[in-house]
PDB file with SEQRES, HELIX, SHEET and CRYST1 records, atoms N, CA, C and O in Angstrom:
SEQRES   1 A   65  MET ARG LEU ASN GLY LYS PRO ILE ASP ALA SER LYS THR          
SEQRES   2 A   65  TYR LYS VAL ALA GLY TRP ALA PRO VAL ALA GLU GLY VAL          
SEQRES   3 A   65  GLN GLY GLU PRO ILE TRP ASP VAL MET GLU THR TYR LEU          
SEQRES   4 A   65  LYS SER GLU LYS VAL ILE LYS PRO ARG GLN LEU SER MET          
SEQRES   5 A   65  PRO THR LEU LYS ASN MET ALA GLY LYS PRO GLY VAL ILE          
HELIX    1 AA1 ILE A   31  SER A   41  1                                  11    
SHEET    1 AA1 2 ARG A   2  LEU A   3  0                                        
SHEET    2 AA1 2 LYS A   6  PRO A   7 -1                                        
CRYST1    1.000    1.000    1.000  90.00  90.00  90.00 P 1           1          
ATOM      1  N   MET A   1     111.271 113.848  84.147  1.00  0.00           N  
ATOM      2  CA  MET A   1     109.952 114.089  84.655  1.00  0.00           C  
ATOM      3  C   MET A   1     108.963 113.414  83.723  1.00  0.00           C  
ATOM      4  O   MET A   1     109.112 113.454  82.501  1.00  0.00           O  
ATOM      5  N   ARG A   2     107.954 112.796  84.314  1.00  0.00           N  
ATOM      6  CA  ARG A   2     106.953 112.074  83.524  1.00  0.00           C  
ATOM      7  C   ARG A   2     105.548 112.520  83.887  1.00  0.00           C  
ATOM      8  O   ARG A   2     105.293 112.989  84.996  1.00  0.00           O  
ATOM      9  N   LEU A   3     104.658 112.367  82.949  1.00  0.00           N  
ATOM     10  CA  LEU A   3     103.247 112.631  83.139  1.00  0.00           C  
ATOM     11  C   LEU A   3     102.491 111.428  82.611  1.00  0.00           C  
ATOM     12  O   LEU A   3     102.604 111.088  81.433  1.00  0.00           O  
ATOM     13  N   ASN A   4     101.727 110.785  83.466  1.00  0.00           N  
ATOM     14  CA  ASN A   4     100.989 109.565  83.105  1.00  0.00           C  
ATOM     15  C   ASN A   4     101.917 108.500  82.526  1.00  0.00           C  
ATOM     16  O   ASN A   4     101.553 107.789  81.590  1.00  0.00           O  
ATOM     17  N   GLY A   5     103.117 108.399  83.092  1.00  0.00           N  
ATOM     18  CA  GLY A   5     104.061 107.371  82.683  1.00  0.00           C  
ATOM     19  C   GLY A   5     104.878 107.692  81.449  1.00  0.00           C  
ATOM     20  O   GLY A   5     105.744 106.907  81.065  1.00  0.00           O  
ATOM     21  N   LYS A   6     104.621 108.840  80.813  1.00  0.00           N  
ATOM     22  CA  LYS A   6     105.351 109.216  79.598  1.00  0.00           C  
ATOM     23  C   LYS A   6     106.233 110.425  79.892  1.00  0.00           C  
ATOM     24  O   LYS A   6     105.849 111.287  80.684  1.00  0.00           O  
ATOM     25  N   PRO A   7     107.406 110.504  79.269  1.00  0.00           N  
ATOM     26  CA  PRO A   7     108.285 111.653  79.507  1.00  0.00           C  
ATOM     27  C   PRO A   7     107.626 112.971  79.103  1.00  0.00           C  
ATOM     28  O   PRO A   7     106.884 113.034  78.123  1.00  0.00           O  
ATOM     29  N   ILE A   8     107.909 114.020  79.874  1.00  0.00           N  
ATOM     30  CA  ILE A   8     107.435 115.358  79.533  1.00  0.00           C  
ATOM     31  C   ILE A   8     108.133 115.797  78.242  1.00  0.00           C  
ATOM     32  O   ILE A   8     109.342 115.625  78.094  1.00  0.00           O  
ATOM     33  N   ASP A   9     107.369 116.357  77.324  1.00  0.00           N  
ATOM     34  CA  ASP A   9     107.903 116.810  76.037  1.00  0.00           C  
ATOM     35  C   ASP A   9     108.207 118.309  76.124  1.00  0.00           C  
ATOM     36  O   ASP A   9     107.301 119.118  76.321  1.00  0.00           O  
ATOM     37  N   ALA A  10     109.482 118.674  75.976  1.00  0.00           N  
ATOM     38  CA  ALA A  10     109.898 120.073  76.093  1.00  0.00           C  
ATOM     39  C   ALA A  10     109.268 120.971  75.043  1.00  0.00           C  
ATOM     40  O   ALA A  10     109.213 122.186  75.236  1.00  0.00           O  
ATOM     41  N   SER A  11     108.795 120.416  73.946  1.00  0.00           N  
ATOM     42  CA  SER A  11     108.203 121.246  72.892  1.00  0.00           C  
ATOM     43  C   SER A  11     106.704 121.474  73.098  1.00  0.00           C  
ATOM     44  O   SER A  11     106.086 122.211  72.329  1.00  0.00           O  
ATOM     45  N   LYS A  12     106.113 120.858  74.119  1.00  0.00           N  
ATOM     46  CA  LYS A  12     104.684 121.012  74.384  1.00  0.00           C  
ATOM     47  C   LYS A  12     104.442 122.011  75.513  1.00  0.00           C  
ATOM     48  O   LYS A  12     105.346 122.326  76.286  1.00  0.00           O  
ATOM     49  N   THR A  13     103.219 122.495  75.592  1.00  0.00           N  
ATOM     50  CA  THR A  13     102.781 123.369  76.679  1.00  0.00           C  
ATOM     51  C   THR A  13     101.831 122.573  77.563  1.00  0.00           C  
ATOM     52  O   THR A  13     100.927 121.906  77.061  1.00  0.00           O  
ATOM     53  N   TYR A  14     102.031 122.639  78.878  1.00  0.00           N  
ATOM     54  CA  TYR A  14     101.200 121.918  79.832  1.00  0.00           C  
ATOM     55  C   TYR A  14     100.530 122.898  80.780  1.00  0.00           C  
ATOM     56  O   TYR A  14     101.110 123.924  81.133  1.00  0.00           O  
ATOM     57  N   LYS A  15      99.308 122.583  81.192  1.00  0.00           N  
ATOM     58  CA  LYS A  15      98.627 123.377  82.204  1.00  0.00           C  
ATOM     59  C   LYS A  15      98.990 122.801  83.567  1.00  0.00           C  
ATOM     60  O   LYS A  15      99.024 121.584  83.752  1.00  0.00           O  
ATOM     61  N   VAL A  16      99.256 123.675  84.503  1.00  0.00           N  
ATOM     62  CA  VAL A  16      99.569 123.247  85.862  1.00  0.00           C  
ATOM     63  C   VAL A  16      98.708 124.039  86.836  1.00  0.00           C  
ATOM     64  O   VAL A  16      98.136 125.068  86.475  1.00  0.00           O  
ATOM     65  N   ALA A  17      98.621 123.564  88.046  1.00  0.00           N  
ATOM     66  CA  ALA A  17      97.852 124.250  89.082  1.00  0.00           C  
ATOM     67  C   ALA A  17      98.735 124.472  90.294  1.00  0.00           C  
ATOM     68  O   ALA A  17      99.666 123.708  90.552  1.00  0.00           O  
ATOM     69  N   GLY A  18      98.437 125.508  91.018  1.00  0.00           N  
ATOM     70  CA  GLY A  18      99.167 125.805  92.237  1.00  0.00           C  
ATOM     71  C   GLY A  18      98.245 126.495  93.216  1.00  0.00           C  
ATOM     72  O   GLY A  18      97.072 126.719  92.919  1.00  0.00           O  
ATOM     73  N   TRP A  19      98.760 126.827  94.365  1.00  0.00           N  
ATOM     74  CA  TRP A  19      97.920 127.451  95.389  1.00  0.00           C  
ATOM     75  C   TRP A  19      97.900 128.966  95.285  1.00  0.00           C  
ATOM     76  O   TRP A  19      97.079 129.610  95.938  1.00  0.00           O  
ATOM     77  N   ALA A  20      98.769 129.547  94.492  1.00  0.00           N  
ATOM     78  CA  ALA A  20      98.810 131.011  94.390  1.00  0.00           C  
ATOM     79  C   ALA A  20      99.027 131.422  92.934  1.00  0.00           C  
ATOM     80  O   ALA A  20      99.715 130.720  92.191  1.00  0.00           O  
ATOM     81  N   PRO A  21      98.447 132.553  92.517  1.00  0.00           N  
ATOM     82  CA  PRO A  21      98.658 133.022  91.146  1.00  0.00           C  
ATOM     83  C   PRO A  21     100.085 133.528  90.950  1.00  0.00           C  
ATOM     84  O   PRO A  21     100.716 134.006  91.893  1.00  0.00           O  
ATOM     85  N   VAL A  22     100.580 133.423  89.746  1.00  0.00           N  
ATOM     86  CA  VAL A  22     101.912 133.914  89.412  1.00  0.00           C  
ATOM     87  C   VAL A  22     101.858 135.065  88.412  1.00  0.00           C  
ATOM     88  O   VAL A  22     102.896 135.583  88.001  1.00  0.00           O  
ATOM     89  N   ALA A  23     100.672 135.458  88.028  1.00  0.00           N  
ATOM     90  CA  ALA A  23     100.501 136.552  87.073  1.00  0.00           C  
ATOM     91  C   ALA A  23      99.680 137.666  87.718  1.00  0.00           C  
ATOM     92  O   ALA A  23      98.899 137.418  88.637  1.00  0.00           O  
ATOM     93  N   GLU A  24      99.857 138.876  87.240  1.00  0.00           N  
ATOM     94  CA  GLU A  24      99.081 140.003  87.742  1.00  0.00           C  
ATOM     95  C   GLU A  24      97.675 139.977  87.166  1.00  0.00           C  
ATOM     96  O   GLU A  24      97.451 139.470  86.067  1.00  0.00           O  
ATOM     97  N   GLY A  25      96.733 140.526  87.919  1.00  0.00           N  
ATOM     98  CA  GLY A  25      95.370 140.656  87.434  1.00  0.00           C  
ATOM     99  C   GLY A  25      94.568 139.371  87.425  1.00  0.00           C  
ATOM    100  O   GLY A  25      93.549 139.284  86.739  1.00  0.00           O  
ATOM    101  N   VAL A  26      95.006 138.375  88.172  1.00  0.00           N  
ATOM    102  CA  VAL A  26      94.290 137.097  88.204  1.00  0.00           C  
ATOM    103  C   VAL A  26      92.965 137.282  88.933  1.00  0.00           C  
ATOM    104  O   VAL A  26      92.904 137.934  89.975  1.00  0.00           O  
ATOM    105  N   GLN A  27      91.917 136.706  88.378  1.00  0.00           N  
ATOM    106  CA  GLN A  27      90.595 136.808  88.983  1.00  0.00           C  
ATOM    107  C   GLN A  27      90.125 135.436  89.411  1.00  0.00           C  
ATOM    108  O   GLN A  27      90.626 134.415  88.941  1.00  0.00           O  
ATOM    109  N   GLY A  28      89.159 135.425  90.306  1.00  0.00           N  
ATOM    110  CA  GLY A  28      88.578 134.170  90.762  1.00  0.00           C  
ATOM    111  C   GLY A  28      88.741 134.007  92.259  1.00  0.00           C  
ATOM    112  O   GLY A  28      89.400 134.802  92.928  1.00  0.00           O  
ATOM    113  N   GLU A  29      88.121 132.954  92.764  1.00  0.00           N  
ATOM    114  CA  GLU A  29      88.176 132.684  94.199  1.00  0.00           C  
ATOM    115  C   GLU A  29      89.568 132.227  94.618  1.00  0.00           C  
ATOM    116  O   GLU A  29      90.244 131.527  93.864  1.00  0.00           O  
ATOM    117  N   PRO A  30      90.001 132.617  95.815  1.00  0.00           N  
ATOM    118  CA  PRO A  30      91.256 132.076  96.338  1.00  0.00           C  
ATOM    119  C   PRO A  30      91.135 130.563  96.522  1.00  0.00           C  
ATOM    120  O   PRO A  30      90.046 130.049  96.781  1.00  0.00           O  
ATOM    121  N   ILE A  31      92.248 129.860  96.388  1.00  0.00           N  
ATOM    122  CA  ILE A  31      92.223 128.397  96.442  1.00  0.00           C  
ATOM    123  C   ILE A  31      91.655 127.880  97.756  1.00  0.00           C  
ATOM    124  O   ILE A  31      90.989 126.845  97.769  1.00  0.00           O  
ATOM    125  N   TRP A  32      91.902 128.577  98.863  1.00  0.00           N  
ATOM    126  CA  TRP A  32      91.393 128.087 100.144  1.00  0.00           C  
ATOM    127  C   TRP A  32      89.870 128.122 100.174  1.00  0.00           C  
ATOM    128  O   TRP A  32      89.256 127.283 100.833  1.00  0.00           O  
ATOM    129  N   ASP A  33      89.238 129.077  99.472  1.00  0.00           N  
ATOM    130  CA  ASP A  33      87.779 129.100  99.388  1.00  0.00           C  
ATOM    131  C   ASP A  33      87.267 127.973  98.490  1.00  0.00           C  
ATOM    132  O   ASP A  33      86.255 127.342  98.794  1.00  0.00           O  
ATOM    133  N   VAL A  34      87.964 127.726  97.392  1.00  0.00           N  
ATOM    134  CA  VAL A  34      87.594 126.627  96.498  1.00  0.00           C  
ATOM    135  C   VAL A  34      87.693 125.294  97.252  1.00  0.00           C  
ATOM    136  O   VAL A  34      86.795 124.457  97.161  1.00  0.00           O  
ATOM    137  N   MET A  35      88.788 125.105  97.995  1.00  0.00           N  
ATOM    138  CA  MET A  35      88.969 123.855  98.746  1.00  0.00           C  
ATOM    139  C   MET A  35      87.928 123.711  99.852  1.00  0.00           C  
ATOM    140  O   MET A  35      87.440 122.609 100.100  1.00  0.00           O  
ATOM    141  N   GLU A  36      87.588 124.798 100.511  1.00  0.00           N  
ATOM    142  CA  GLU A  36      86.570 124.740 101.553  1.00  0.00           C  
ATOM    143  C   GLU A  36      85.245 124.254 100.976  1.00  0.00           C  
ATOM    144  O   GLU A  36      84.587 123.392 101.558  1.00  0.00           O  
ATOM    145  N   THR A  37      84.858 124.809  99.834  1.00  0.00           N  
ATOM    146  CA  THR A  37      83.613 124.404  99.186  1.00  0.00           C  
ATOM    147  C   THR A  37      83.657 122.927  98.810  1.00  0.00           C  
ATOM    148  O   THR A  37      82.693 122.196  99.036  1.00  0.00           O  
ATOM    149  N   TYR A  38      84.777 122.491  98.235  1.00  0.00           N  
ATOM    150  CA  TYR A  38      84.931 121.087  97.836  1.00  0.00           C  
ATOM    151  C   TYR A  38      84.859 120.159  99.042  1.00  0.00           C  
ATOM    152  O   TYR A  38      84.116 119.178  99.029  1.00  0.00           O  
ATOM    153  N   LEU A  39      85.625 120.465 100.079  1.00  0.00           N  
ATOM    154  CA  LEU A  39      85.672 119.586 101.249  1.00  0.00           C  
ATOM    155  C   LEU A  39      84.314 119.513 101.951  1.00  0.00           C  
ATOM    156  O   LEU A  39      83.941 118.453 102.455  1.00  0.00           O  
ATOM    157  N   LYS A  40      83.583 120.605 101.990  1.00  0.00           N  
ATOM    158  CA  LYS A  40      82.256 120.594 102.599  1.00  0.00           C  
ATOM    159  C   LYS A  40      81.270 119.753 101.788  1.00  0.00           C  
ATOM    160  O   LYS A  40      80.325 119.195 102.345  1.00  0.00           O  
ATOM    161  N   SER A  41      81.488 119.662 100.470  1.00  0.00           N  
ATOM    162  CA  SER A  41      80.564 118.922  99.609  1.00  0.00           C  
ATOM    163  C   SER A  41      80.822 117.415  99.626  1.00  0.00           C  
ATOM    164  O   SER A  41      79.955 116.640  99.220  1.00  0.00           O  
ATOM    165  N   GLU A  42      81.983 116.994 100.083  1.00  0.00           N  
ATOM    166  CA  GLU A  42      82.342 115.578 100.097  1.00  0.00           C  
ATOM    167  C   GLU A  42      82.012 114.953 101.444  1.00  0.00           C  
ATOM    168  O   GLU A  42      82.305 115.536 102.488  1.00  0.00           O  
ATOM    169  N   LYS A  43      81.408 113.779 101.429  1.00  0.00           N  
ATOM    170  CA  LYS A  43      81.108 113.066 102.676  1.00  0.00           C  
ATOM    171  C   LYS A  43      82.361 112.400 103.221  1.00  0.00           C  
ATOM    172  O   LYS A  43      82.620 112.433 104.424  1.00  0.00           O  
ATOM    173  N   VAL A  44      83.132 111.797 102.330  1.00  0.00           N  
ATOM    174  CA  VAL A  44      84.345 111.079 102.712  1.00  0.00           C  
ATOM    175  C   VAL A  44      85.463 111.470 101.744  1.00  0.00           C  
ATOM    176  O   VAL A  44      85.261 111.487 100.530  1.00  0.00           O  
ATOM    177  N   ILE A  45      86.619 111.778 102.277  1.00  0.00           N  
ATOM    178  CA  ILE A  45      87.789 112.063 101.446  1.00  0.00           C  
ATOM    179  C   ILE A  45      88.701 110.849 101.531  1.00  0.00           C  
ATOM    180  O   ILE A  45      89.262 110.564 102.589  1.00  0.00           O  
ATOM    181  N   LYS A  46      88.852 110.136 100.425  1.00  0.00           N  
ATOM    182  CA  LYS A  46      89.682 108.933 100.401  1.00  0.00           C  
ATOM    183  C   LYS A  46      91.147 109.320 100.210  1.00  0.00           C  
ATOM    184  O   LYS A  46      91.452 110.250  99.464  1.00  0.00           O  
ATOM    185  N   PRO A  47      92.059 108.604 100.886  1.00  0.00           N  
ATOM    186  CA  PRO A  47      93.483 108.889 100.676  1.00  0.00           C  
ATOM    187  C   PRO A  47      93.891 108.521  99.260  1.00  0.00           C  
ATOM    188  O   PRO A  47      93.360 107.576  98.676  1.00  0.00           O  
ATOM    189  N   ARG A  48      94.826 109.265  98.719  1.00  0.00           N  
ATOM    190  CA  ARG A  48      95.326 108.989  97.373  1.00  0.00           C  
ATOM    191  C   ARG A  48      96.725 108.417  97.465  1.00  0.00           C  
ATOM    192  O   ARG A  48      97.488 108.746  98.373  1.00  0.00           O  
ATOM    193  N   GLN A  49      97.053 107.563  96.520  1.00  0.00           N  
ATOM    194  CA  GLN A  49      98.380 106.993  96.476  1.00  0.00           C  
ATOM    195  C   GLN A  49      99.353 108.062  95.988  1.00  0.00           C  
ATOM    196  O   GLN A  49      99.123 108.706  94.965  1.00  0.00           O  
ATOM    197  N   LEU A  50     100.449 108.243  96.739  1.00  0.00           N  
ATOM    198  CA  LEU A  50     101.433 109.248  96.359  1.00  0.00           C  
ATOM    199  C   LEU A  50     102.233 108.795  95.152  1.00  0.00           C  
ATOM    200  O   LEU A  50     102.516 107.609  94.988  1.00  0.00           O  
ATOM    201  N   SER A  51     102.587 109.736  94.322  1.00  0.00           N  
ATOM    202  CA  SER A  51     103.443 109.467  93.178  1.00  0.00           C  
ATOM    203  C   SER A  51     104.857 109.858  93.589  1.00  0.00           C  
ATOM    204  O   SER A  51     105.202 111.040  93.586  1.00  0.00           O  
ATOM    205  N   MET A  52     105.666 108.881  93.940  1.00  0.00           N  
ATOM    206  CA  MET A  52     107.011 109.136  94.440  1.00  0.00           C  
ATOM    207  C   MET A  52     108.020 109.113  93.291  1.00  0.00           C  
ATOM    208  O   MET A  52     107.977 108.216  92.449  1.00  0.00           O  
ATOM    209  N   PRO A  53     108.929 110.092  93.251  1.00  0.00           N  
ATOM    210  CA  PRO A  53     109.941 110.101  92.196  1.00  0.00           C  
ATOM    211  C   PRO A  53     110.958 108.982  92.414  1.00  0.00           C  
ATOM    212  O   PRO A  53     111.187 108.550  93.544  1.00  0.00           O  
ATOM    213  N   THR A  54     111.553 108.525  91.339  1.00  0.00           N  
ATOM    214  CA  THR A  54     112.592 107.495  91.391  1.00  0.00           C  
ATOM    215  C   THR A  54     113.876 108.091  90.847  1.00  0.00           C  
ATOM    216  O   THR A  54     113.903 108.622  89.737  1.00  0.00           O  
ATOM    217  N   LEU A  55     114.954 107.998  91.643  1.00  0.00           N  
ATOM    218  CA  LEU A  55     116.256 108.462  91.178  1.00  0.00           C  
ATOM    219  C   LEU A  55     116.977 107.276  90.563  1.00  0.00           C  
ATOM    220  O   LEU A  55     117.125 106.234  91.200  1.00  0.00           O  
ATOM    221  N   LYS A  56     117.420 107.433  89.337  1.00  0.00           N  
ATOM    222  CA  LYS A  56     118.100 106.354  88.630  1.00  0.00           C  
ATOM    223  C   LYS A  56     119.608 106.583  88.650  1.00  0.00           C  
ATOM    224  O   LYS A  56     120.081 107.715  88.752  1.00  0.00           O  
ATOM    225  N   ASN A  57     120.348 105.484  88.551  1.00  0.00           N  
ATOM    226  CA  ASN A  57     121.813 105.520  88.477  1.00  0.00           C  
ATOM    227  C   ASN A  57     122.454 106.167  89.695  1.00  0.00           C  
ATOM    228  O   ASN A  57     123.474 106.845  89.569  1.00  0.00           O  
ATOM    229  N   MET A  58     121.871 105.968  90.871  1.00  0.00           N  
ATOM    230  CA  MET A  58     122.414 106.561  92.094  1.00  0.00           C  
ATOM    231  C   MET A  58     123.054 105.524  93.009  1.00  0.00           C  
ATOM    232  O   MET A  58     123.602 105.888  94.050  1.00  0.00           O  
ATOM    233  N   ALA A  59     123.001 104.246  92.652  1.00  0.00           N  
ATOM    234  CA  ALA A  59     123.568 103.187  93.490  1.00  0.00           C  
ATOM    235  C   ALA A  59     125.065 103.414  93.653  1.00  0.00           C  
ATOM    236  O   ALA A  59     125.758 103.755  92.694  1.00  0.00           O  
ATOM    237  N   GLY A  60     125.560 103.222  94.882  1.00  0.00           N  
ATOM    238  CA  GLY A  60     126.980 103.338  95.143  1.00  0.00           C  
ATOM    239  C   GLY A  60     127.477 104.772  95.278  1.00  0.00           C  
ATOM    240  O   GLY A  60     128.684 105.009  95.243  1.00  0.00           O  
ATOM    241  N   LYS A  61     126.584 105.715  95.429  1.00  0.00           N  
ATOM    242  CA  LYS A  61     126.969 107.118  95.587  1.00  0.00           C  
ATOM    243  C   LYS A  61     126.520 107.583  96.980  1.00  0.00           C  
ATOM    244  O   LYS A  61     125.456 108.181  97.134  1.00  0.00           O  
ATOM    245  N   PRO A  62     127.362 107.292  97.999  1.00  0.00           N  
ATOM    246  CA  PRO A  62     126.963 107.633  99.371  1.00  0.00           C  
ATOM    247  C   PRO A  62     126.776 109.146  99.539  1.00  0.00           C  
ATOM    248  O   PRO A  62     127.482 109.961  98.945  1.00  0.00           O  
ATOM    249  N   GLY A  63     125.794 109.476 100.376  1.00  0.00           N  
ATOM    250  CA  GLY A  63     125.521 110.881 100.641  1.00  0.00           C  
ATOM    251  C   GLY A  63     124.552 111.510  99.666  1.00  0.00           C  
ATOM    252  O   GLY A  63     124.064 112.613  99.911  1.00  0.00           O  
ATOM    253  N   VAL A  64     124.264 110.843  98.577  1.00  0.00           N  
ATOM    254  CA  VAL A  64     123.336 111.385  97.603  1.00  0.00           C  
ATOM    255  C   VAL A  64     121.918 110.994  97.968  1.00  0.00           C  
ATOM    256  O   VAL A  64     120.986 111.784  97.821  1.00  0.00           O  
ATOM    257  N   ILE A  65     121.761 109.761  98.448  1.00  0.00           N  
ATOM    258  CA  ILE A  65     120.427 109.282  98.831  1.00  0.00           C  
ATOM    259  C   ILE A  65     120.386 109.099 100.312  1.00  0.00           C  
ATOM    260  O   ILE A  65     119.356 108.700 100.856  1.00  0.00           O  
TER     261      ILE A  65                                                      
END                                                                             
């Protein structure tokens, strides 16, 4: 797994985002309300280039890909 082209470091802590909380007592607006506010504020939403994973060393292994 990589972040900005560099391998993820197992000894580091990274912040991530998701659509639902995973801890008890989380406060704040639900993500759908945050997204509604954002989308209403934007005139145009441009498509983003997807970051597709690459499987290495899989050539010649039928049924895997």
